[in-house]
ZAVEX-824175 format. One record per residue (C-alpha): x, y, z; residue in one letter; residue number from 1. Coordinates in Angstrom, 2 decimals. Layout:
N
<lumlum east="X" north="Y" up="Z" residu="a" num="NUM"/>
...
//
This chain:
300
<lumlum east="88.37" north="102.67" up="102.96" residu="x" num="1"/>
<lumlum east="84.93" north="104.72" up="102.64" residu="x" num="2"/>
<lumlum east="81.75" north="102.91" up="101.77" residu="x" num="3"/>
<lumlum east="81.49" north="102.48" up="97.96" residu="x" num="4"/>
<lumlum east="78.18" north="104.36" up="97.28" residu="x" num="5"/>
<lumlum east="77.05" north="104.56" up="93.38" residu="x" num="6"/>
<lumlum east="73.85" north="106.28" up="92.15" residu="x" num="7"/>
<lumlum east="72.21" north="103.78" up="89.47" residu="x" num="8"/>
<lumlum east="69.87" north="106.74" up="88.56" residu="x" num="9"/>
<lumlum east="72.85" north="109.15" up="87.44" residu="x" num="10"/>
<lumlum east="74.22" north="107.76" up="84.02" residu="x" num="11"/>
<lumlum east="77.17" north="108.76" up="82.54" residu="x" num="12"/>
<lumlum east="77.60" north="108.21" up="78.52" residu="x" num="13"/>
<lumlum east="81.49" north="107.81" up="77.81" residu="x" num="14"/>
<lumlum east="83.55" north="108.57" up="74.94" residu="x" num="15"/>
<lumlum east="82.98" north="104.74" up="73.61" residu="x" num="16"/>
<lumlum east="79.01" north="105.63" up="73.52" residu="x" num="17"/>
<lumlum east="78.53" north="103.24" up="76.53" residu="x" num="18"/>
<lumlum east="75.91" north="104.45" up="79.15" residu="x" num="19"/>
<lumlum east="76.62" north="103.52" up="82.48" residu="x" num="20"/>
<lumlum east="75.49" north="104.37" up="85.81" residu="x" num="21"/>
<lumlum east="77.89" north="107.03" up="87.70" residu="x" num="22"/>
<lumlum east="80.54" north="104.93" up="90.02" residu="x" num="23"/>
<lumlum east="81.93" north="106.89" up="93.07" residu="x" num="24"/>
<lumlum east="84.60" north="103.97" up="93.11" residu="x" num="25"/>
<lumlum east="85.70" north="104.54" up="89.71" residu="x" num="26"/>
<lumlum east="85.79" north="108.27" up="90.26" residu="x" num="27"/>
<lumlum east="87.94" north="108.20" up="93.26" residu="x" num="28"/>
<lumlum east="90.46" north="105.61" up="91.70" residu="x" num="29"/>
<lumlum east="90.86" north="108.13" up="88.98" residu="x" num="30"/>
<lumlum east="91.40" north="110.86" up="91.25" residu="x" num="31"/>
<lumlum east="94.10" north="108.91" up="93.19" residu="x" num="32"/>
<lumlum east="96.26" north="109.26" up="90.31" residu="x" num="33"/>
<lumlum east="97.04" north="112.79" up="91.46" residu="x" num="34"/>
<lumlum east="98.54" north="111.56" up="94.58" residu="x" num="35"/>
<lumlum east="95.83" north="112.50" up="96.94" residu="x" num="36"/>
<lumlum east="94.86" north="110.18" up="99.83" residu="x" num="37"/>
<lumlum east="92.34" north="107.46" up="99.17" residu="x" num="38"/>
<lumlum east="90.07" north="109.17" up="101.80" residu="x" num="39"/>
<lumlum east="90.26" north="112.62" up="100.01" residu="x" num="40"/>
<lumlum east="89.54" north="110.77" up="96.70" residu="x" num="41"/>
<lumlum east="86.33" north="109.21" up="97.95" residu="x" num="42"/>
<lumlum east="85.35" north="112.60" up="99.54" residu="x" num="43"/>
<lumlum east="85.76" north="114.51" up="96.53" residu="x" num="44"/>
<lumlum east="84.12" north="111.62" up="94.36" residu="x" num="45"/>
<lumlum east="80.92" north="111.90" up="96.03" residu="x" num="46"/>
<lumlum east="81.09" north="115.93" up="95.85" residu="x" num="47"/>
<lumlum east="81.36" north="115.37" up="92.02" residu="x" num="48"/>
<lumlum east="78.29" north="113.06" up="92.15" residu="x" num="49"/>
<lumlum east="76.35" north="115.47" up="94.08" residu="x" num="50"/>
<lumlum east="77.52" north="118.14" up="91.59" residu="x" num="51"/>
<lumlum east="76.71" north="116.35" up="88.59" residu="x" num="52"/>
<lumlum east="73.13" north="115.20" up="90.14" residu="x" num="53"/>
<lumlum east="72.26" north="118.85" up="91.19" residu="x" num="54"/>
<lumlum east="70.85" north="119.95" up="87.94" residu="x" num="55"/>
<lumlum east="68.18" north="117.10" up="87.77" residu="x" num="56"/>
<lumlum east="69.25" north="115.48" up="84.55" residu="x" num="57"/>
<lumlum east="69.29" north="111.67" up="84.48" residu="x" num="58"/>
<lumlum east="72.07" north="111.33" up="81.85" residu="x" num="59"/>
<lumlum east="75.31" north="113.29" up="81.27" residu="x" num="60"/>
<lumlum east="78.17" north="112.80" up="78.86" residu="x" num="61"/>
<lumlum east="81.77" north="112.38" up="79.85" residu="x" num="62"/>
<lumlum east="82.37" north="116.23" up="79.29" residu="x" num="63"/>
<lumlum east="79.75" north="117.22" up="81.79" residu="x" num="64"/>
<lumlum east="81.65" north="114.76" up="84.35" residu="x" num="65"/>
<lumlum east="85.06" north="116.23" up="83.54" residu="x" num="66"/>
<lumlum east="83.80" north="119.84" up="83.93" residu="x" num="67"/>
<lumlum east="82.31" north="119.04" up="87.31" residu="x" num="68"/>
<lumlum east="85.21" north="117.24" up="88.57" residu="x" num="69"/>
<lumlum east="87.56" north="120.24" up="87.76" residu="x" num="70"/>
<lumlum east="85.05" north="122.64" up="89.45" residu="x" num="71"/>
<lumlum east="85.26" north="120.43" up="92.73" residu="x" num="72"/>
<lumlum east="88.64" north="119.91" up="92.62" residu="x" num="73"/>
<lumlum east="89.70" north="123.60" up="91.90" residu="x" num="74"/>
<lumlum east="87.79" north="124.38" up="95.28" residu="x" num="75"/>
<lumlum east="89.60" north="121.72" up="97.15" residu="x" num="76"/>
<lumlum east="92.88" north="122.78" up="99.12" residu="x" num="77"/>
<lumlum east="95.60" north="122.77" up="96.32" residu="x" num="78"/>
<lumlum east="93.03" north="122.55" up="93.85" residu="x" num="79"/>
<lumlum east="94.46" north="123.94" up="90.72" residu="x" num="80"/>
<lumlum east="97.68" north="121.66" up="90.88" residu="x" num="81"/>
<lumlum east="95.24" north="118.68" up="91.69" residu="x" num="82"/>
<lumlum east="92.84" north="119.51" up="88.95" residu="x" num="83"/>
<lumlum east="95.78" north="120.14" up="86.45" residu="x" num="84"/>
<lumlum east="97.47" north="116.59" up="87.33" residu="x" num="85"/>
<lumlum east="94.07" north="114.74" up="86.81" residu="x" num="86"/>
<lumlum east="93.50" north="116.26" up="83.44" residu="x" num="87"/>
<lumlum east="97.30" north="115.80" up="82.35" residu="x" num="88"/>
<lumlum east="96.80" north="111.96" up="83.45" residu="x" num="89"/>
<lumlum east="93.45" north="111.46" up="81.61" residu="x" num="90"/>
<lumlum east="95.19" north="112.92" up="78.64" residu="x" num="91"/>
<lumlum east="98.22" north="110.51" up="79.08" residu="x" num="92"/>
<lumlum east="95.94" north="107.58" up="79.57" residu="x" num="93"/>
<lumlum east="94.17" north="108.66" up="76.06" residu="x" num="94"/>
<lumlum east="97.35" north="108.86" up="74.29" residu="x" num="95"/>
<lumlum east="97.44" north="105.09" up="73.66" residu="x" num="96"/>
<lumlum east="101.16" north="104.93" up="74.52" residu="x" num="97"/>
<lumlum east="101.71" north="102.09" up="77.28" residu="x" num="98"/>
<lumlum east="103.20" north="103.01" up="80.54" residu="x" num="99"/>
<lumlum east="105.97" north="100.84" up="82.01" residu="x" num="100"/>
<lumlum east="106.94" north="101.48" up="85.34" residu="x" num="101"/>
<lumlum east="110.20" north="99.78" up="86.60" residu="x" num="102"/>
<lumlum east="110.87" north="98.82" up="90.21" residu="x" num="103"/>
<lumlum east="114.27" north="97.46" up="91.03" residu="x" num="104"/>
<lumlum east="116.06" north="97.17" up="94.49" residu="x" num="105"/>
<lumlum east="117.77" north="94.71" up="96.56" residu="x" num="106"/>
<lumlum east="115.80" north="91.94" up="98.04" residu="x" num="107"/>
<lumlum east="113.38" north="92.81" up="100.81" residu="x" num="108"/>
<lumlum east="113.53" north="96.65" up="100.51" residu="x" num="109"/>
<lumlum east="110.09" north="97.09" up="99.86" residu="x" num="110"/>
<lumlum east="109.45" north="97.15" up="96.10" residu="x" num="111"/>
<lumlum east="106.23" north="95.08" up="96.04" residu="x" num="112"/>
<lumlum east="104.88" north="97.39" up="98.86" residu="x" num="113"/>
<lumlum east="105.33" north="100.12" up="96.54" residu="x" num="114"/>
<lumlum east="103.98" north="98.47" up="93.53" residu="x" num="115"/>
<lumlum east="100.81" north="97.20" up="94.79" residu="x" num="116"/>
<lumlum east="99.20" north="100.61" up="95.89" residu="x" num="117"/>
<lumlum east="100.99" north="102.19" up="92.81" residu="x" num="118"/>
<lumlum east="99.15" north="99.87" up="90.54" residu="x" num="119"/>
<lumlum east="95.74" north="100.49" up="92.08" residu="x" num="120"/>
<lumlum east="96.40" north="104.40" up="91.81" residu="x" num="121"/>
<lumlum east="97.27" north="104.43" up="88.40" residu="x" num="122"/>
<lumlum east="94.66" north="101.69" up="87.22" residu="x" num="123"/>
<lumlum east="97.32" north="99.55" up="85.98" residu="x" num="124"/>
<lumlum east="96.22" north="95.93" up="86.38" residu="x" num="125"/>
<lumlum east="99.55" north="94.12" up="85.54" residu="x" num="126"/>
<lumlum east="102.32" north="93.56" up="87.87" residu="x" num="127"/>
<lumlum east="105.06" north="91.39" up="86.59" residu="x" num="128"/>
<lumlum east="107.93" north="90.10" up="89.03" residu="x" num="129"/>
<lumlum east="111.09" north="88.91" up="88.24" residu="x" num="130"/>
<lumlum east="110.91" north="86.10" up="90.61" residu="x" num="131"/>
<lumlum east="107.92" north="84.82" up="88.61" residu="x" num="132"/>
<lumlum east="109.78" north="85.04" up="85.50" residu="x" num="133"/>
<lumlum east="112.69" north="83.54" up="87.20" residu="x" num="134"/>
<lumlum east="110.77" north="80.52" up="88.30" residu="x" num="135"/>
<lumlum east="109.36" north="79.94" up="84.94" residu="x" num="136"/>
<lumlum east="112.98" north="79.98" up="83.36" residu="x" num="137"/>
<lumlum east="113.91" north="77.36" up="85.82" residu="x" num="138"/>
<lumlum east="111.39" north="74.86" up="84.41" residu="x" num="139"/>
<lumlum east="113.05" north="75.35" up="80.99" residu="x" num="140"/>
<lumlum east="116.66" north="76.20" up="81.49" residu="x" num="141"/>
<lumlum east="118.65" north="73.15" up="83.08" residu="x" num="142"/>
<lumlum east="120.87" north="73.54" up="86.24" residu="x" num="143"/>
<lumlum east="123.71" north="72.39" up="83.98" residu="x" num="144"/>
<lumlum east="123.11" north="74.87" up="81.23" residu="x" num="145"/>
<lumlum east="122.85" north="77.94" up="83.91" residu="x" num="146"/>
<lumlum east="123.31" north="77.15" up="87.28" residu="x" num="147"/>
<lumlum east="123.05" north="80.69" up="88.49" residu="x" num="148"/>
<lumlum east="119.56" north="80.55" up="87.65" residu="x" num="149"/>
<lumlum east="118.70" north="77.92" up="90.31" residu="x" num="150"/>
<lumlum east="120.37" north="79.83" up="93.30" residu="x" num="151"/>
<lumlum east="118.99" north="82.64" up="95.38" residu="x" num="152"/>
<lumlum east="120.12" north="85.92" up="94.30" residu="x" num="153"/>
<lumlum east="122.05" north="87.01" up="97.62" residu="x" num="154"/>
<lumlum east="123.60" north="83.52" up="97.77" residu="x" num="155"/>
<lumlum east="125.35" north="84.36" up="94.34" residu="x" num="156"/>
<lumlum east="127.45" north="87.09" up="95.85" residu="x" num="157"/>
<lumlum east="131.09" north="85.74" up="96.21" residu="x" num="158"/>
<lumlum east="132.65" north="88.32" up="98.67" residu="x" num="159"/>
<lumlum east="136.47" north="87.11" up="98.14" residu="x" num="160"/>
<lumlum east="136.29" north="87.12" up="94.24" residu="x" num="161"/>
<lumlum east="137.88" north="89.75" up="92.14" residu="x" num="162"/>
<lumlum east="134.35" north="90.19" up="90.79" residu="x" num="163"/>
<lumlum east="131.98" north="89.21" up="93.48" residu="x" num="164"/>
<lumlum east="128.82" north="89.86" up="91.47" residu="x" num="165"/>
<lumlum east="129.66" north="87.93" up="88.22" residu="x" num="166"/>
<lumlum east="127.19" north="85.28" up="88.94" residu="x" num="167"/>
<lumlum east="124.62" north="87.76" up="90.19" residu="x" num="168"/>
<lumlum east="125.11" north="89.76" up="87.03" residu="x" num="169"/>
<lumlum east="124.56" north="86.46" up="84.67" residu="x" num="170"/>
<lumlum east="121.52" north="85.61" up="86.65" residu="x" num="171"/>
<lumlum east="120.11" north="89.16" up="86.19" residu="x" num="172"/>
<lumlum east="120.78" north="89.20" up="82.29" residu="x" num="173"/>
<lumlum east="119.10" north="85.78" up="81.79" residu="x" num="174"/>
<lumlum east="115.88" north="87.15" up="83.97" residu="x" num="175"/>
<lumlum east="116.08" north="90.67" up="82.34" residu="x" num="176"/>
<lumlum east="116.14" north="89.45" up="78.81" residu="x" num="177"/>
<lumlum east="112.86" north="87.38" up="79.68" residu="x" num="178"/>
<lumlum east="111.18" north="90.17" up="81.34" residu="x" num="179"/>
<lumlum east="112.11" north="92.49" up="78.33" residu="x" num="180"/>
<lumlum east="110.38" north="90.06" up="76.03" residu="x" num="181"/>
<lumlum east="107.11" north="89.88" up="78.35" residu="x" num="182"/>
<lumlum east="107.15" north="93.77" up="78.59" residu="x" num="183"/>
<lumlum east="107.58" north="94.02" up="74.59" residu="x" num="184"/>
<lumlum east="104.72" north="91.67" up="73.95" residu="x" num="185"/>
<lumlum east="102.45" north="93.52" up="76.57" residu="x" num="186"/>
<lumlum east="103.73" north="96.80" up="74.77" residu="x" num="187"/>
<lumlum east="102.62" north="95.55" up="71.52" residu="x" num="188"/>
<lumlum east="99.04" north="95.07" up="72.78" residu="x" num="189"/>
<lumlum east="99.21" north="98.55" up="74.29" residu="x" num="190"/>
<lumlum east="98.71" north="97.54" up="77.91" residu="x" num="191"/>
<lumlum east="100.59" north="99.44" up="80.71" residu="x" num="192"/>
<lumlum east="102.48" north="97.35" up="83.27" residu="x" num="193"/>
<lumlum east="104.48" north="97.61" up="86.48" residu="x" num="194"/>
<lumlum east="107.62" north="95.34" up="86.73" residu="x" num="195"/>
<lumlum east="109.66" north="95.03" up="89.88" residu="x" num="196"/>
<lumlum east="112.33" north="92.84" up="91.01" residu="x" num="197"/>
<lumlum east="116.00" north="92.39" up="91.94" residu="x" num="198"/>
<lumlum east="117.09" north="91.20" up="88.68" residu="x" num="199"/>
<lumlum east="116.20" north="94.59" up="86.73" residu="x" num="200"/>
<lumlum east="119.44" north="95.87" up="85.92" residu="x" num="201"/>
<lumlum east="118.83" north="99.91" up="85.98" residu="x" num="202"/>
<lumlum east="118.52" north="101.20" up="82.39" residu="x" num="203"/>
<lumlum east="118.10" north="97.66" up="80.84" residu="x" num="204"/>
<lumlum east="114.30" north="97.76" up="80.16" residu="x" num="205"/>
<lumlum east="114.61" north="101.23" up="78.87" residu="x" num="206"/>
<lumlum east="117.15" north="100.28" up="76.29" residu="x" num="207"/>
<lumlum east="115.48" north="97.22" up="75.40" residu="x" num="208"/>
<lumlum east="112.04" north="99.05" up="74.43" residu="x" num="209"/>
<lumlum east="113.75" north="102.26" up="73.15" residu="x" num="210"/>
<lumlum east="112.72" north="101.30" up="69.56" residu="x" num="211"/>
<lumlum east="109.38" north="99.53" up="70.24" residu="x" num="212"/>
<lumlum east="106.69" north="100.55" up="67.80" residu="x" num="213"/>
<lumlum east="104.22" north="101.25" up="70.43" residu="x" num="214"/>
<lumlum east="106.61" north="104.00" up="71.67" residu="x" num="215"/>
<lumlum east="106.05" north="102.93" up="75.51" residu="x" num="216"/>
<lumlum east="106.76" north="105.49" up="78.27" residu="x" num="217"/>
<lumlum east="109.34" north="103.59" up="80.44" residu="x" num="218"/>
<lumlum east="109.87" north="105.18" up="83.92" residu="x" num="219"/>
<lumlum east="112.58" north="103.49" up="86.14" residu="x" num="220"/>
<lumlum east="113.34" north="103.88" up="89.84" residu="x" num="221"/>
<lumlum east="115.71" north="102.08" up="92.11" residu="x" num="222"/>
<lumlum east="113.91" north="101.37" up="95.56" residu="x" num="223"/>
<lumlum east="116.34" north="101.72" up="98.28" residu="x" num="224"/>
<lumlum east="116.43" north="102.36" up="102.27" residu="x" num="225"/>
<lumlum east="118.88" north="103.05" up="105.16" residu="x" num="226"/>
<lumlum east="120.22" north="99.81" up="106.33" residu="x" num="227"/>
<lumlum east="118.27" north="99.69" up="109.52" residu="x" num="228"/>
<lumlum east="115.00" north="100.04" up="107.74" residu="x" num="229"/>
<lumlum east="116.02" north="97.48" up="105.36" residu="x" num="230"/>
<lumlum east="116.97" north="95.12" up="107.83" residu="x" num="231"/>
<lumlum east="113.58" north="95.76" up="109.84" residu="x" num="232"/>
<lumlum east="111.79" north="95.09" up="106.77" residu="x" num="233"/>
<lumlum east="113.43" north="91.65" up="106.53" residu="x" num="234"/>
<lumlum east="112.83" north="90.97" up="110.05" residu="x" num="235"/>
<lumlum east="109.02" north="91.87" up="109.70" residu="x" num="236"/>
<lumlum east="109.07" north="89.53" up="106.54" residu="x" num="237"/>
<lumlum east="110.45" north="86.78" up="108.49" residu="x" num="238"/>
<lumlum east="107.53" north="86.99" up="111.15" residu="x" num="239"/>
<lumlum east="104.63" north="87.72" up="109.00" residu="x" num="240"/>
<lumlum east="105.70" north="85.46" up="105.84" residu="x" num="241"/>
<lumlum east="107.39" north="82.42" up="107.58" residu="x" num="242"/>
<lumlum east="106.88" north="80.37" up="104.24" residu="x" num="243"/>
<lumlum east="109.33" north="82.83" up="102.57" residu="x" num="244"/>
<lumlum east="112.40" north="81.28" up="104.66" residu="x" num="245"/>
<lumlum east="113.21" north="84.94" up="105.82" residu="x" num="246"/>
<lumlum east="115.81" north="83.52" up="108.38" residu="x" num="247"/>
<lumlum east="118.17" north="83.13" up="105.37" residu="x" num="248"/>
<lumlum east="117.89" north="86.79" up="104.42" residu="x" num="249"/>
<lumlum east="118.66" north="88.00" up="107.79" residu="x" num="250"/>
<lumlum east="121.77" north="85.52" up="107.88" residu="x" num="251"/>
<lumlum east="122.94" north="86.95" up="104.42" residu="x" num="252"/>
<lumlum east="122.06" north="90.46" up="105.26" residu="x" num="253"/>
<lumlum east="125.72" north="91.59" up="104.46" residu="x" num="254"/>
<lumlum east="125.41" north="90.34" up="100.91" residu="x" num="255"/>
<lumlum east="122.03" north="91.73" up="100.19" residu="x" num="256"/>
<lumlum east="123.55" north="95.27" up="101.23" residu="x" num="257"/>
<lumlum east="126.41" north="94.48" up="98.57" residu="x" num="258"/>
<lumlum east="123.68" north="94.02" up="95.96" residu="x" num="259"/>
<lumlum east="122.05" north="97.46" up="97.24" residu="x" num="260"/>
<lumlum east="125.47" north="99.22" up="96.83" residu="x" num="261"/>
<lumlum east="125.87" north="97.44" up="93.26" residu="x" num="262"/>
<lumlum east="122.59" north="98.52" up="92.01" residu="x" num="263"/>
<lumlum east="123.02" north="101.94" up="93.19" residu="x" num="264"/>
<lumlum east="126.31" north="102.03" up="91.32" residu="x" num="265"/>
<lumlum east="124.46" north="100.70" up="88.09" residu="x" num="266"/>
<lumlum east="121.66" north="103.25" up="88.60" residu="x" num="267"/>
<lumlum east="123.95" north="106.14" up="89.00" residu="x" num="268"/>
<lumlum east="125.64" north="104.97" up="85.76" residu="x" num="269"/>
<lumlum east="122.29" north="104.72" up="83.92" residu="x" num="270"/>
<lumlum east="120.69" north="107.94" up="85.27" residu="x" num="271"/>
<lumlum east="118.05" north="106.04" up="87.11" residu="x" num="272"/>
<lumlum east="116.75" north="108.01" up="89.82" residu="x" num="273"/>
<lumlum east="116.59" north="106.41" up="93.52" residu="x" num="274"/>
<lumlum east="113.30" north="106.28" up="95.78" residu="x" num="275"/>
<lumlum east="113.95" north="105.92" up="99.70" residu="x" num="276"/>
<lumlum east="111.29" north="103.64" up="100.83" residu="x" num="277"/>
<lumlum east="111.13" north="105.58" up="103.95" residu="x" num="278"/>
<lumlum east="110.11" north="108.88" up="101.97" residu="x" num="279"/>
<lumlum east="107.90" north="107.71" up="98.97" residu="x" num="280"/>
<lumlum east="104.61" north="109.30" up="99.89" residu="x" num="281"/>
<lumlum east="104.54" north="111.55" up="96.71" residu="x" num="282"/>
<lumlum east="105.74" north="108.60" up="94.62" residu="x" num="283"/>
<lumlum east="102.62" north="108.48" up="92.55" residu="x" num="284"/>
<lumlum east="102.57" north="112.17" up="91.91" residu="x" num="285"/>
<lumlum east="106.13" north="112.26" up="90.88" residu="x" num="286"/>
<lumlum east="105.79" north="109.23" up="88.33" residu="x" num="287"/>
<lumlum east="102.57" north="110.74" up="87.01" residu="x" num="288"/>
<lumlum east="104.30" north="114.12" up="86.35" residu="x" num="289"/>
<lumlum east="107.08" north="112.40" up="84.79" residu="x" num="290"/>
<lumlum east="105.08" north="110.33" up="82.32" residu="x" num="291"/>
<lumlum east="102.99" north="113.58" up="81.42" residu="x" num="292"/>
<lumlum east="106.15" north="115.66" up="80.89" residu="x" num="293"/>
<lumlum east="107.48" north="113.04" up="78.50" residu="x" num="294"/>
<lumlum east="104.32" north="112.65" up="76.54" residu="x" num="295"/>
<lumlum east="104.03" north="116.66" up="76.62" residu="x" num="296"/>
<lumlum east="107.75" north="116.74" up="75.33" residu="x" num="297"/>
<lumlum east="106.95" north="114.42" up="72.34" residu="x" num="298"/>
<lumlum east="103.84" north="116.30" up="71.36" residu="x" num="299"/>
<lumlum east="105.29" north="119.60" up="71.42" residu="x" num="300"/>
//
């Protein structure tokens, strides 16, 4: 990542009345929501810094910053679309409505790999995983009450049963309900979040928050991958993260693939789009576009 260089003598008065030094890092982070690379975001942020400093004034307001940024962005390749996305995302953030991004998918497919950089790009500082929710539930719900909660997800698949996903679906129902409660609380506080995990039944969190007073914008995606890529991810995890007992996932890969197919069917029924982990380079841009579109549709 390029060096973080701020100009302590260049002051920006924000819309809350605070006067702070210009931060190239903060500027670059806001630009990354447009989907451009980190390197390009830092390069453009430096150009914005130079543009603001060029008039010699020691202090500028937020409108000066926006005008300078738009001018620099529009001069870059694909500049108009980048500038428009940046302005639209700024407007979305100022709407006050929380954003809830939901990433579900089979174990080891790459949900957390997508969630972490996405949180950085969209300046969302809350990632909640269903694994964490399940661990909390295990401390308060005895095994005698809900035995499925105390088993690994893929071990719940019973291939020879009429409904091989019955136990899996019961575990997902319990964890999804708890996750919905967490998401509802954060939405009440108008806090955006990314939630990820295998236990998120496609469409369930959208339905749970549809009548929430804060009117959160819920965007769901099913994360998937070809079987060969998925297995490679699990093999890499087994080596890189030995404490996660990855051998079990390799041994149970056929059941993990069944979960992937089960979630794909549920996503299709719920109208939840799919993201292929091998082709997710434009995910930030697509998600921002959908969020902005929904907000504009409501405002129209």
